N, C-alpha and C positions, 0 to 999 in steps of 0.2 A: 406524535412528536412529544419526545421527553423533556424534563428540564434541562437536561445536558444540551440536548439539540438547541432549545431556545435561547440559552445562556450564549451558546457559541456562535448563533445567527448575529446576535448583537456585536460579539467580538470580532467576526469577519467584516462587519460593515466598518469598524474602526479602522481595521486593517486597509480596507479599500480606500478610505479617506486619506490616511496618512501616506500611503504608497502612491495614490495619485498626485498628492502635493509634491511629493519627492521627484517624479518622473517629470512634472511640469516644470522642474528647474531645468530641464533640458528640452522640453517641447511643450509650449503652452497649450497645445491641444491633447495632450497625452491623457490616458485614463487607465485604470487599474481595477479590474473585477475579479470578484469570487463567487461562484456559483456553488450552493451546498449541493450534495448528493444526499440520499436517504440513509446514508450510514455515517453522517456527521458524527464525529466523536472526538475523543481524547487520543493523541498519540502516546507513543512511550517515551519520547525524547523531549526534556524541557525546552531546549532552545528552539525547536521547531514552533511550539505553542507560544512561547516568550516573544517570538519573532512574528507572531501572528497568524500563524497557520495551523488549524487542527487538521484532522485526517477525515476523508470523505467529502474533499473539494475540488474543483475545477477551477483553476487560476488563469487568467489571460490579461493581456494589456496590449496598448497600442501606444508606441513612442518612437519617436525618429532615430533616436539613441539606442543602440544595442544595450539591453537592460537584463540583468538576472537577479531576482530576488533570493538570496542565497540561503535564507532561513525556510525555505521550502524544503531544504535538505534533499536535493535531487538524486535520484538514482535510478535503476529500473527496476521494478517489482513485477514479477510475472507469475501467471498461473498457466501451467502447461497440462495439457489433458493427452495422455498416452492410451490409445485404445489398444488392448492386448488380444482381444477376441476371447474365445472359450478355451479353457486349458482343463484338461480332463484330469491330471494329477499335479496339483501345486504343490512345490516342496516348500511348505511354510517355515520349517526350522533353517533351511538353507538361506531361505530369503531374508529371514530376520538376522541371520550370521552377516549377510551381505551390508545389511543396514547397520549393525554395530560396528563394522569394521569400514564404514565409508570414509573415515578420516585417514585410517591406514591405507587404504586404496589410493587415496589421492594425495598421500604425503610428499611425494615426488612430482606432483603435477602443478599446474598453475592455477587451478580453481581453489578457492577458499570456500570450504562447506558451512553453511550456516542454517540447515534445516532445522537445528535444535535451538534457534533464537527467535525470539519475540512470537509472532503468530505464524512463522514459517513452519512448513512441514512436508514430508512425503507420505502419501497415503494410498494403499492398495485397497480398491473398491470393487464392487460388483453391482450390476444393474439388474433389473427385473428379469432379463433373459439370461442371467448367468454369465454375461460377458465381463471380463476383467478390464480394470483400468488401473493405471499408474497416474497420480496427481502429484505434480510439484508446484511449491508455492515458495519462492524465494527472490531475493535482491541478487544483484551482480555485486558481490560484497567486495570484488577486487577493486572496485572504483567508489568505495565509501570513503574510508578515514585515513588511507595512505596519503603519500606525497601527492600522487596522481588523482586522488579521490575527488568528489565533487561535494562532500559535506564540508561546511565551513569550520574546519579544524585547523588550530593553530599549527604552522609550520608546513601547511600544504602549498601548492603551487600559486595559489592566487590569494592567500589569506591577508597578505599585507596589502591588498588591493581593495579590501572591503571597505566601502564608504557606509556612513550611518546618518540618516535623516531622522531627528528627534523631535518630537512635540510634547513637551511637558515630560511624562514619565514614559510615554509610549515611543517606540523607534521602530525604523525600517531599514535594514541592512541589504546592501546591493553591490553588484560589480557593474561595470559598464566599460564601453569600448572593445578593445581587442580581447580583453580576458572574457568578457561576456560572449563574444563571437566564439571563441575556443571552447569555453564552456558548453553552449548549446550545441556545437557540432560535436563534442564527446558524448553528451546526454542523448542526442538522437542517434548515435552510433549503438548504444547500449541495448536497444530493444532486439536487434538482430544477435548481438553478442550473448544476451542472456537466452535466447531461443537456443543457440547452439551450445552454450554451457548445460543448459538442462538436458538436452538431447544426449550429450557426452556422459553425462552423470547417469542418466538413465540406462543407457547402454552398459556402463560399467556395472550397474546392479543387477541387470537381467541376464548378462551373456552367460554366466556360470550356472543359469537355471534353464539355459537354452530356450528362452522365450523371445519371440520376435514381436517388435512394435508393428502393428497393424496401420496405425495412422497416428499423426499428433497434430494438435491446434493449441496455439500460443495466445495467451490473452493478457496484454499489459495495462495494468492499473495504476502504475507510478512512473513518473517520468515526463519526457518532452518529445512529443511528435513532430512539432513544429518550432518556429523561433521565438514565438510569444505566447506560448501556453503551457502548463504544467498540471498533469493529473496527479492528485495526492489521494490515493485509495478509492479510485473508481474508474469505470471503463466509458469510454465516449464511443458509441455504436450507432449503426443505422437500424432501421426499423426491420424486423425479422432477423435480427442477428441472434445467435445462440452462443451463451456463455455460462461459465461456472459462478454460483453464488454460494459462497462459504458461510457456515453457520457457527458450530462449536464443535469441539472434541467429541467424537462418538456419534455425532447427529449426521442425517443426510447431507450429501452434497447434491444440490440441484443444478441441472443442466438447464437453463432458462431460455425460452424464445421470447423476444420483446416484441410487442406490437404499439406500445405507447408508454411515454414516461413524460411527466410535467417538467422536468428538469432537462434543459437543452443548451447547448454550446451555441456560439454566436452564429455558425454555420448549421444549425440545425440537426446535429448529432444528438443522441440521447445520453445525458449522463446518469449512469446506473451504479448502483453499489456492488462492490466485490464481495461484500459480507455484512454481518450485522452490526459490526462496530462496537465500540467501547463507550461505556457511560459512567458516571459517577451517581451513585445512590444517595447522595446528598448534594446541597448545592456547591456549585463551583466556586462562586465568589471570586473569580479571577481579578487580579491586580497586578501591575507591572510596575517596577521600580528600577528603569535602567541605570540610573546615576549611581546607585548602591548594588547593582547587579542581582537583584532580588526579584523572583517571581512568586506570587502567592496563589494558591489553588487549594481547594477542600480544607481550609484550615491550617495548611502546611506552607513553608516556605522552602525555595529551591534556588540554588545558585545559577546564575545566567552565565553563559559562555564558559562553561566548565564540564561539559559533556554530563550533566545530571540528568536523572530520569525519573518516572513516575512510579516506578515499580513498587516502591515501598508504600503507596497508597492503598489501604485495605478496601475502600470503598469504590475503587476503579475496577470495574468489571465487565466482563462481556454482555452485550444485550442478550437476552434470551426471549425467544419467540416460540419456545416448545410448550404447548399445553399439556395439562395432565392427560396421560393416553397417548402421548407421543406426536400430536397433531401439530404441524407448522403453521401458525397463523401469521407469519411475516407478510405473506402476500395479501391477507385480509385487512391487516393494519395499514398497509400502504395501498389499498385498492384504488384510492383517488388519484393517486401519484404514479402508479406504475401497474400497466396490464400487460398480460402475456399468458403463456402456457408452460408447464414443466415439461421439458422435451424428455428429460431422462433424470431418473432419481437413482443416485448412488449411494450405495451403503457402504460404509467403512469397514473394513476388515482389519487391518494392521497399518498403524499410524506411527511415525516417527515426527516428534515435536520437541517442544521445550520441556514437555512433561515425560520425556523417555519414549520407550517403544511401546505402544499399547496394542492389544489385540482386543477387538470389540465382538466378533461373530465366531 
């Protein structure tokens, strides 16, 4: 547990307290809980963290009134693992050309490409048996910041219904009633939507190379699976489930089989990380001033409710569990909290991300 993790644990406890008080205005027995995952870290958007929610958490609540905490910035973010099998002659130049032209391919389509934003990517990988995989990681961008989006952006369909519960300088924003019901129904639909979205995009990339998809599995680590819980950068899984753990550009992607985890949902599912997360290499020193619409972190000030982000912080970096020599000690570091085995280890060959298109092998 690094300093970022420790500071954010204290911060989410404060969020729990103010959110519970807000919900108890509707239901005296209401409560609000946030459980940390092992990749608890700093998100890219200021409003999410200022509103009380880092990444790498599982949020749930009980209240008679339909409620949505809007600064969770709900969408659906998914990892899709496409097994392509053995490929005798892979046309790398043609594949790279398809990646370069993905926006042109979809310019007249309804899907918005976002594999070159944030920590999203499309990665071509191979396993120890020389079988190929295509891995996609992205959100359903069509439901983020437009009028029909779920992010709390001024001018969208519910923005004028947002309520604020304030305690001194900290705050909790939410919608309730019929808007909350419509919101959660939309959010729950997005898991299936993003699966079909990824499958269509994968087909559009591979069809010119005459590559068939042998199998696909989808793993959702952001969004709503039910009416009163939200995953923010973590999976909720049963024992013996197999899932991908992302690391860093150029490094292995492990397909991991879980046997035990110390973090659990209220109904006993394991709360497990989808990656290594981001941390600050200096103290966070978080402070919020809602009256003046300012948020302070890492010695910098940021505007609240103006779509500001943390990209300009040079001390905000991805956690790195690679030792000298290439060994991954993530599992050793968290051995008291996470148990299981590496089912498959995938080596990245060609990856499209915010860094452009990179070839690694």
